[in-house]
MARROGU-443384 format. One record per residue: residue in three letters; chain; residue number from 1; x, y, z of N, C-alpha, C in turn. Coordinates in nm, 2 decimals. Layout:
REM MARROGU-443384
{zagu Ala,A,NUM,{X,Y,Z},{X,Y,Z},{X,Y,Z}} ...
***
This chain:
REM MARROGU-443384
{zagu Met,A,1,{-0.70,0.12,1.55},{-0.59,0.02,1.52},{-0.65,-0.12,1.53}} {zagu Val,A,2,{-0.63,-0.20,1.43},{-0.69,-0.33,1.43},{-0.58,-0.43,1.40}} {zagu Ala,A,3,{-0.58,-0.54,1.48},{-0.48,-0.64,1.45},{-0.53,-0.78,1.44}} {zagu Glu,A,4,{-0.66,-0.81,1.49},{-0.72,-0.94,1.48},{-0.76,-0.97,1.34}} {zagu Pro,A,5,{-0.74,-1.09,1.29},{-0.77,-1.12,1.15},{-0.91,-1.08,1.11}} {zagu Ser,A,6,{-1.01,-1.11,1.19},{-1.15,-1.08,1.16},{-1.18,-0.93,1.15}} {zagu Glu,A,7,{-1.11,-0.86,1.24},{-1.13,-0.71,1.24},{-1.05,-0.65,1.12}} {zagu Ile,A,8,{-0.94,-0.70,1.09},{-0.87,-0.66,0.97},{-0.95,-0.67,0.85}} {zagu Ala,A,9,{-1.01,-0.79,0.83},{-1.10,-0.82,0.72},{-1.22,-0.72,0.72}} {zagu Glu,A,10,{-1.28,-0.69,0.83},{-1.39,-0.60,0.84},{-1.35,-0.46,0.80}} {zagu Val,A,11,{-1.24,-0.41,0.84},{-1.19,-0.28,0.80},{-1.16,-0.27,0.65}} {zagu Leu,A,12,{-1.09,-0.38,0.60},{-1.06,-0.38,0.46},{-1.18,-0.40,0.37}} {zagu Asp,A,13,{-1.29,-0.45,0.42},{-1.41,-0.47,0.35},{-1.50,-0.34,0.35}} {zagu His,A,14,{-1.47,-0.25,0.43},{-1.54,-0.12,0.44},{-1.54,-0.05,0.30}} {zagu Pro,A,15,{-1.66,0.00,0.26},{-1.66,0.07,0.13},{-1.55,0.17,0.10}} {zagu Leu,A,16,{-1.51,0.25,0.20},{-1.41,0.35,0.18},{-1.27,0.27,0.16}} {zagu Ser,A,17,{-1.25,0.17,0.24},{-1.12,0.09,0.22},{-1.12,0.03,0.08}} {zagu Arg,A,18,{-1.23,-0.02,0.04},{-1.23,-0.08,-0.10},{-1.20,0.03,-0.20}} {zagu Glu,A,19,{-1.26,0.15,-0.18},{-1.23,0.26,-0.27},{-1.08,0.29,-0.27}} {zagu Leu,A,20,{-1.02,0.30,-0.16},{-0.88,0.33,-0.15},{-0.79,0.22,-0.21}} {zagu Leu,A,21,{-0.83,0.10,-0.18},{-0.75,-0.02,-0.24},{-0.76,-0.03,-0.39}} {zagu Ala,A,22,{-0.85,0.05,-0.45},{-0.86,0.05,-0.59},{-0.78,0.17,-0.65}} {zagu Leu,A,23,{-0.72,0.25,-0.57},{-0.64,0.36,-0.62},{-0.51,0.30,-0.68}} {zagu Pro,A,24,{-0.44,0.38,-0.76},{-0.32,0.32,-0.83},{-0.19,0.33,-0.76}} {zagu Leu,A,25,{-0.18,0.41,-0.65},{-0.05,0.43,-0.59},{-0.06,0.42,-0.43}} {zagu Ala,A,26,{0.04,0.36,-0.38},{0.05,0.35,-0.23},{0.19,0.41,-0.20}} {zagu Arg,A,27,{0.21,0.44,-0.07},{0.34,0.48,-0.03},{0.39,0.36,0.06}} {zagu Leu,A,28,{0.51,0.30,0.02},{0.57,0.19,0.09},{0.68,0.25,0.18}} {zagu Ala,A,29,{0.67,0.22,0.31},{0.77,0.26,0.41},{0.85,0.13,0.46}} {zagu Phe,A,30,{0.98,0.14,0.46},{1.06,0.03,0.51},{1.19,0.09,0.57}} {zagu Val,A,31,{1.27,0.01,0.63},{1.40,0.05,0.68},{1.51,0.02,0.58}} {zagu Ala,A,32,{1.58,0.12,0.53},{1.68,0.10,0.43},{1.80,0.03,0.48}} {zagu Lys,A,33,{1.89,-0.01,0.39},{2.01,-0.08,0.42},{2.10,-0.01,0.53}} {zagu Asp,A,34,{2.09,0.13,0.52},{2.18,0.20,0.62},{2.10,0.23,0.75}} {zagu Gly,A,35,{1.99,0.17,0.77},{1.91,0.18,0.90},{1.82,0.30,0.91}} {zagu Thr,A,36,{1.82,0.38,0.80},{1.73,0.50,0.80},{1.60,0.46,0.73}} {zagu Pro,A,37,{1.49,0.54,0.77},{1.36,0.51,0.71},{1.35,0.55,0.56}} {zagu Arg,A,38,{1.27,0.49,0.48},{1.25,0.52,0.34},{1.10,0.51,0.32}} {zagu Thr,A,39,{1.05,0.60,0.24},{0.91,0.59,0.19},{0.91,0.61,0.04}} {zagu Ile,A,40,{0.86,0.52,-0.04},{0.86,0.54,-0.18},{0.72,0.51,-0.24}} {zagu Pro,A,41,{0.68,0.58,-0.34},{0.55,0.55,-0.40},{0.56,0.43,-0.49}} {zagu Met,A,42,{0.46,0.35,-0.49},{0.46,0.23,-0.57},{0.32,0.20,-0.62}} {zagu Gly,A,43,{0.31,0.16,-0.75},{0.19,0.10,-0.80},{0.16,-0.03,-0.73}} {zagu Phe,A,44,{0.03,-0.06,-0.71},{0.00,-0.18,-0.64},{-0.13,-0.24,-0.69}} {zagu Thr,A,45,{-0.16,-0.36,-0.65},{-0.29,-0.42,-0.67},{-0.33,-0.49,-0.54}} {zagu Trp,A,46,{-0.46,-0.49,-0.52},{-0.52,-0.56,-0.40},{-0.59,-0.68,-0.46}} {zagu Asn,A,47,{-0.55,-0.80,-0.41},{-0.61,-0.92,-0.46},{-0.72,-0.98,-0.37}} {zagu Gly,A,48,{-0.76,-0.90,-0.27},{-0.86,-0.94,-0.18},{-0.81,-0.99,-0.05}} {zagu Ser,A,49,{-0.68,-1.02,-0.04},{-0.62,-1.05,0.09},{-0.47,-1.00,0.10}} {zagu Glu,A,50,{-0.42,-0.95,-0.01},{-0.28,-0.90,-0.01},{-0.26,-0.79,-0.10}} {zagu Ile,A,51,{-0.17,-0.70,-0.06},{-0.12,-0.59,-0.15},{0.00,-0.65,-0.23}} {zagu Val,A,52,{0.00,-0.63,-0.36},{0.10,-0.68,-0.44},{0.16,-0.57,-0.52}} {zagu Met,A,53,{0.30,-0.55,-0.50},{0.37,-0.45,-0.58},{0.48,-0.52,-0.65}} {zagu Cys,A,54,{0.52,-0.47,-0.76},{0.63,-0.53,-0.84},{0.74,-0.43,-0.87}} {zagu Thr,A,55,{0.86,-0.49,-0.87},{0.98,-0.41,-0.89},{1.09,-0.48,-0.97}} {zagu Ala,A,56,{1.19,-0.41,-1.01},{1.30,-0.47,-1.09},{1.38,-0.56,-0.99}} {zagu Thr,A,57,{1.44,-0.66,-1.05},{1.52,-0.76,-0.97},{1.64,-0.69,-0.91}} {zagu Asn,A,58,{1.68,-0.58,-0.96},{1.80,-0.51,-0.91},{1.77,-0.39,-0.82}} {zagu Ala,A,59,{1.64,-0.37,-0.78},{1.60,-0.26,-0.70},{1.67,-0.26,-0.57}} {zagu Pro,A,60,{1.73,-0.15,-0.53},{1.80,-0.14,-0.40},{1.71,-0.18,-0.28}} {zagu Lys,A,61,{1.58,-0.15,-0.29},{1.49,-0.18,-0.17},{1.48,-0.32,-0.14}} {zagu Leu,A,62,{1.51,-0.41,-0.24},{1.50,-0.55,-0.21},{1.60,-0.60,-0.11}} {zagu Lys,A,63,{1.72,-0.55,-0.11},{1.82,-0.59,-0.01},{1.77,-0.55,0.13}} {zagu Ala,A,64,{1.72,-0.43,0.14},{1.66,-0.38,0.27},{1.55,-0.47,0.31}} {zagu Leu,A,65,{1.46,-0.50,0.22},{1.34,-0.58,0.26},{1.38,-0.73,0.30}} {zagu Arg,A,66,{1.49,-0.78,0.24},{1.53,-0.91,0.28},{1.59,-0.90,0.42}} {zagu Arg,A,67,{1.66,-0.80,0.45},{1.72,-0.78,0.58},{1.61,-0.75,0.69}} {zagu Asn,A,68,{1.51,-0.67,0.66},{1.40,-0.64,0.75},{1.27,-0.63,0.67}} {zagu Pro,A,69,{1.19,-0.73,0.68},{1.07,-0.73,0.59},{0.95,-0.65,0.65}} {zagu Ala,A,70,{0.97,-0.59,0.77},{0.86,-0.51,0.82},{0.83,-0.39,0.74}} {zagu Val,A,71,{0.71,-0.37,0.70},{0.67,-0.25,0.61},{0.54,-0.19,0.66}} {zagu Ala,A,72,{0.52,-0.07,0.62},{0.40,0.00,0.64},{0.36,0.06,0.50}} {zagu Leu,A,73,{0.23,0.07,0.48},{0.18,0.13,0.36},{0.08,0.23,0.39}} {zagu Thr,A,74,{0.08,0.34,0.31},{-0.03,0.44,0.33},{-0.09,0.46,0.19}} {zagu Ile,A,75,{-0.22,0.45,0.19},{-0.30,0.48,0.07},{-0.40,0.59,0.10}} {zagu Asp,A,76,{-0.39,0.70,0.03},{-0.47,0.81,0.07},{-0.52,0.90,-0.05}} {zagu Thr,A,77,{-0.61,0.99,-0.02},{-0.66,1.08,-0.12},{-0.60,1.22,-0.09}} {zagu Glu,A,78,{-0.61,1.30,-0.20},{-0.55,1.44,-0.19},{-0.65,1.54,-0.14}} {zagu Ala,A,79,{-0.78,1.51,-0.15},{-0.89,1.60,-0.12},{-0.89,1.62,0.03}} {zagu Phe,A,80,{-0.95,1.73,0.08},{-0.96,1.76,0.22},{-1.11,1.73,0.26}} {zagu Pro,A,81,{-1.13,1.66,0.37},{-1.03,1.60,0.45},{-0.98,1.47,0.38}} {zagu Pro,A,82,{-0.86,1.44,0.41},{-0.81,1.32,0.34},{-0.87,1.19,0.39}} {zagu Lys,A,83,{-0.88,1.09,0.31},{-0.92,0.96,0.35},{-0.79,0.87,0.35}} {zagu Ile,A,84,{-0.77,0.80,0.45},{-0.64,0.74,0.47},{-0.66,0.59,0.51}} {zagu Leu,A,85,{-0.59,0.50,0.44},{-0.58,0.36,0.49},{-0.44,0.33,0.52}} {zagu Leu,A,86,{-0.41,0.29,0.65},{-0.28,0.26,0.69},{-0.27,0.11,0.71}} {zagu Ile,A,87,{-0.17,0.05,0.66},{-0.15,-0.10,0.66},{-0.01,-0.13,0.71}} {zagu Arg,A,88,{0.00,-0.23,0.79},{0.13,-0.28,0.83},{0.14,-0.43,0.80}} {zagu Gly,A,89,{0.26,-0.48,0.77},{0.27,-0.62,0.75},{0.42,-0.66,0.72}} {zagu Gln,A,90,{0.44,-0.78,0.67},{0.57,-0.83,0.64},{0.58,-0.84,0.49}} {zagu Ala,A,91,{0.68,-0.80,0.43},{0.70,-0.81,0.28},{0.76,-0.95,0.25}} {zagu Glu,A,92,{0.69,-1.02,0.17},{0.74,-1.15,0.12},{0.78,-1.12,-0.03}} {zagu Leu,A,93,{0.90,-1.16,-0.06},{0.95,-1.14,-0.20},{0.94,-1.26,-0.28}} {zagu Asp,A,94,{0.88,-1.25,-0.40},{0.86,-1.36,-0.49},{0.92,-1.32,-0.62}} {zagu Val,A,95,{1.04,-1.38,-0.66},{1.11,-1.36,-0.78},{1.04,-1.44,-0.89}} {zagu Val,A,96,{1.00,-1.37,-1.00},{0.93,-1.44,-1.11},{0.99,-1.41,-1.24}} {zagu Glu,A,97,{0.98,-1.50,-1.33},{1.03,-1.48,-1.47},{0.92,-1.40,-1.54}} {zagu Gly,A,98,{0.96,-1.32,-1.63},{0.87,-1.24,-1.71},{0.80,-1.13,-1.63}} {zagu Ile,A,99,{0.69,-1.08,-1.68},{0.62,-0.96,-1.62},{0.50,-1.01,-1.54}} {zagu Pro,A,100,{0.49,-0.99,-1.41},{0.37,-1.03,-1.34},{0.25,-0.95,-1.39}} {zagu Glu,A,101,{0.13,-1.02,-1.39},{0.01,-0.96,-1.43},{-0.02,-0.84,-1.34}} {zagu Glu,A,102,{0.01,-0.85,-1.21},{-0.01,-0.74,-1.12},{0.06,-0.61,-1.16}} {zagu Phe,A,103,{0.18,-0.62,-1.22},{0.25,-0.51,-1.26},{0.18,-0.44,-1.38}} {zagu Leu,A,104,{0.13,-0.53,-1.47},{0.06,-0.47,-1.59},{-0.07,-0.41,-1.55}} {zagu Ala,A,105,{-0.13,-0.47,-1.45},{-0.26,-0.42,-1.40},{-0.25,-0.29,-1.32}} {zagu Ser,A,106,{-0.14,-0.27,-1.26},{-0.12,-0.15,-1.17},{-0.06,-0.03,-1.23}} {zagu Asn,A,107,{-0.04,-0.03,-1.36},{0.03,0.08,-1.42},{-0.05,0.15,-1.53}} {zagu Gly,A,108,{-0.12,0.25,-1.50},{-0.18,0.34,-1.60},{-0.29,0.28,-1.69}} {zagu Val,A,109,{-0.35,0.17,-1.64},{-0.45,0.11,-1.73},{-0.56,0.21,-1.77}} {zagu Ser,A,110,{-0.60,0.29,-1.68},{-0.71,0.38,-1.71},{-0.67,0.51,-1.77}} {zagu Thr,A,111,{-0.54,0.55,-1.77},{-0.50,0.68,-1.82},{-0.43,0.67,-1.95}} {zagu Met,A,112,{-0.40,0.55,-2.00},{-0.33,0.54,-2.13},{-0.43,0.51,-2.24}} {zagu Thr,A,113,{-0.40,0.57,-2.36},{-0.48,0.53,-2.47},{-0.44,0.39,-2.51}} {zagu Pro,A,114,{-0.52,0.32,-2.59},{-0.48,0.18,-2.63},{-0.34,0.18,-2.70}} {zagu Glu,A,115,{-0.31,0.28,-2.78},{-0.18,0.28,-2.85},{-0.07,0.30,-2.75}} {zagu Gln,A,116,{-0.09,0.39,-2.65},{0.01,0.41,-2.55},{0.03,0.29,-2.47}} {zagu Arg,A,117,{-0.07,0.22,-2.44},{-0.07,0.10,-2.36},{0.01,-0.01,-2.43}} {zagu Thr,A,118,{-0.01,-0.03,-2.56},{0.06,-0.12,-2.64},{0.21,-0.09,-2.64}} {zagu Ala,A,119,{0.24,0.04,-2.66},{0.38,0.08,-2.67},{0.45,0.06,-2.53}} {zagu Trp,A,120,{0.38,0.09,-2.43},{0.43,0.07,-2.29},{0.46,-0.07,-2.26}} {zagu Glu,A,121,{0.36,-0.16,-2.29},{0.38,-0.30,-2.27},{0.50,-0.36,-2.35}} {zagu Thr,A,122,{0.51,-0.31,-2.47},{0.63,-0.36,-2.55},{0.76,-0.32,-2.49}} {zagu Glu,A,123,{0.77,-0.20,-2.44},{0.89,-0.15,-2.37},{0.91,-0.23,-2.24}} {zagu Val,A,124,{0.81,-0.25,-2.17},{0.82,-0.33,-2.04},{0.88,-0.47,-2.07}} {zagu His,A,125,{0.82,-0.54,-2.17},{0.86,-0.68,-2.20},{1.01,-0.68,-2.26}} {zagu Ser,A,126,{1.05,-0.57,-2.32},{1.19,-0.57,-2.37},{1.29,-0.54,-2.26}} {zagu Leu,A,127,{1.24,-0.47,-2.15},{1.33,-0.43,-2.05},{1.35,-0.53,-1.94}} {zagu Tyr,A,128,{1.25,-0.59,-1.90},{1.25,-0.68,-1.78},{1.25,-0.83,-1.83}} {zagu Glu,A,129,{1.35,-0.91,-1.78},{1.35,-1.05,-1.80},{1.27,-1.12,-1.69}} {zagu Gly,A,130,{1.26,-1.05,-1.57},{1.19,-1.10,-1.46},{1.17,-0.98,-1.36}} {zagu Met,A,131,{1.09,-1.01,-1.26},{1.06,-0.90,-1.16},{1.05,-0.97,-1.03}} {zagu Val,A,132,{1.04,-0.88,-0.93},{1.01,-0.93,-0.79},{0.87,-0.88,-0.75}} {zagu Arg,A,133,{0.79,-0.97,-0.71},{0.66,-0.94,-0.65},{0.68,-0.91,-0.50}} {zagu Ile,A,134,{0.65,-0.80,-0.45},{0.65,-0.77,-0.31},{0.51,-0.78,-0.26}} {zagu Val,A,135,{0.49,-0.89,-0.18},{0.35,-0.92,-0.13},{0.34,-0.89,0.02}} {zagu Val,A,136,{0.24,-0.82,0.05},{0.21,-0.78,0.19},{0.07,-0.82,0.23}} {zagu Ala,A,137,{0.07,-0.92,0.33},{-0.06,-0.95,0.39},{-0.08,-0.86,0.51}} {zagu Pro,A,138,{-0.19,-0.79,0.52},{-0.20,-0.69,0.63},{-0.21,-0.77,0.77}} {zagu Thr,A,139,{-0.13,-0.72,0.86},{-0.13,-0.77,1.00},{-0.19,-0.66,1.09}} {zagu Trp,A,140,{-0.20,-0.54,1.04},{-0.26,-0.43,1.12},{-0.31,-0.33,1.02}} {zagu Val,A,141,{-0.43,-0.27,1.05},{-0.49,-0.17,0.96},{-0.56,-0.06,1.04}} {zagu Lys,A,142,{-0.57,0.05,0.98},{-0.65,0.16,1.04},{-0.70,0.24,0.92}} {zagu Leu,A,143,{-0.83,0.27,0.92},{-0.90,0.36,0.83},{-0.93,0.49,0.89}} {zagu Ile,A,144,{-0.89,0.60,0.83},{-0.91,0.73,0.89},{-0.99,0.81,0.79}} {zagu Asp,A,145,{-1.11,0.86,0.82},{-1.19,0.94,0.73},{-1.21,1.08,0.79}} {zagu Phe,A,146,{-1.17,1.11,0.91},{-1.19,1.24,0.98},{-1.34,1.27,0.99}} {zagu Glu,A,147,{-1.43,1.17,0.98},{-1.57,1.19,1.00},{-1.61,1.09,1.11}} {zagu Thr,A,148,{-1.59,0.96,1.08},{-1.62,0.86,1.18},{-1.50,0.80,1.25}} {zagu Thr,A,149,{-1.38,0.82,1.19},{-1.26,0.77,1.24},{-1.15,0.88,1.24}} {zagu Leu,A,150,{-1.07,0.88,1.34},{-0.97,0.98,1.35},{-0.83,0.92,1.39}} {zagu Pro,A,151,{-0.72,1.00,1.37},{-0.59,0.95,1.42},{-0.61,0.92,1.57}} {zagu Ser,A,152,{-0.53,0.82,1.63},{-0.55,0.78,1.77},{-0.51,0.90,1.86}} {zagu Ala,A,153,{-0.42,0.99,1.83},{-0.39,1.10,1.91},{-0.50,1.20,1.93}} {zagu Val,A,154,{-0.58,1.22,1.82},{-0.69,1.31,1.82},{-0.80,1.24,1.90}} {zagu Glu,A,155,{-0.82,1.11,1.88},{-0.92,1.04,1.96},{-0.90,1.05,2.11}} {zagu Glu,A,156,{-0.77,1.05,2.15},{-0.73,1.06,2.29},{-0.76,1.20,2.34}} {zagu Leu,A,157,{-0.73,1.30,2.26},{-0.76,1.44,2.30},{-0.91,1.46,2.32}} {zagu Ile,A,158,{-0.99,1.41,2.23},{-1.13,1.42,2.24},{-1.18,1.35,2.37}} {zagu Arg,A,159,{-1.13,1.23,2.40},{-1.17,1.16,2.52},{-1.13,1.24,2.64}} {zagu Arg,A,160,{-1.01,1.30,2.65},{-0.97,1.38,2.76},{-1.06,1.50,2.78}} {zagu Arg,A,161,{-1.09,1.57,2.67},{-1.18,1.68,2.67},{-1.32,1.64,2.73}} {zagu Glu,A,162,{-1.37,1.53,2.69},{-1.50,1.48,2.74},{-1.49,1.45,2.89}} {zagu Glu,A,163,{-1.37,1.39,2.94},{-1.35,1.36,3.08},{-1.35,1.49,3.16}} {zagu Arg,A,164,{-1.30,1.60,3.10},{-1.30,1.72,3.17},{-1.44,1.79,3.17}} {zagu Gly,A,165,{-1.53,1.73,3.10},{-1.67,1.79,3.10},{-1.68,1.90,2.99}} {zagu Gln,A,166,{-1.59,1.91,2.91},{-1.60,2.01,2.80},{-1.65,1.95,2.67}} {zagu Val,A,167,{-1.72,2.03,2.60},{-1.77,1.97,2.47},{-1.70,2.04,2.36}} 
***
């Protein structure tokens, strides 16, 4: 677990973190309007210092984020063992006219044919007059690769085993 700015930058600059930050999807966790937790998948971009996600101006999550901007993000792989980047921070909401470049960059750039991309962008521009950028500057991060880094509970179990003299 890392919370110092220099340590956060070091973890986020790790080659595995950079690989995970290039993935197309993160899971955003927040506290919903009714006080219960929510986790939703969202496309995102990493600009070198912040995670940027975009959503419709009428998205229900915006009311919840305005009430409580504390969020957590998980970016991970599906292969075993999973590679996981955990991020915490505060969501800042930025209402913009038109379609943010981050939204266009985070949605299927590599999986669409040029024709599909053109049709999708036409649809997006006809649907949205504006969007909200959800911007999260990491205030805490943890990278777990199950080779050199582990979940904190597993690290503690290993430490206890070593203290008992077991290997």
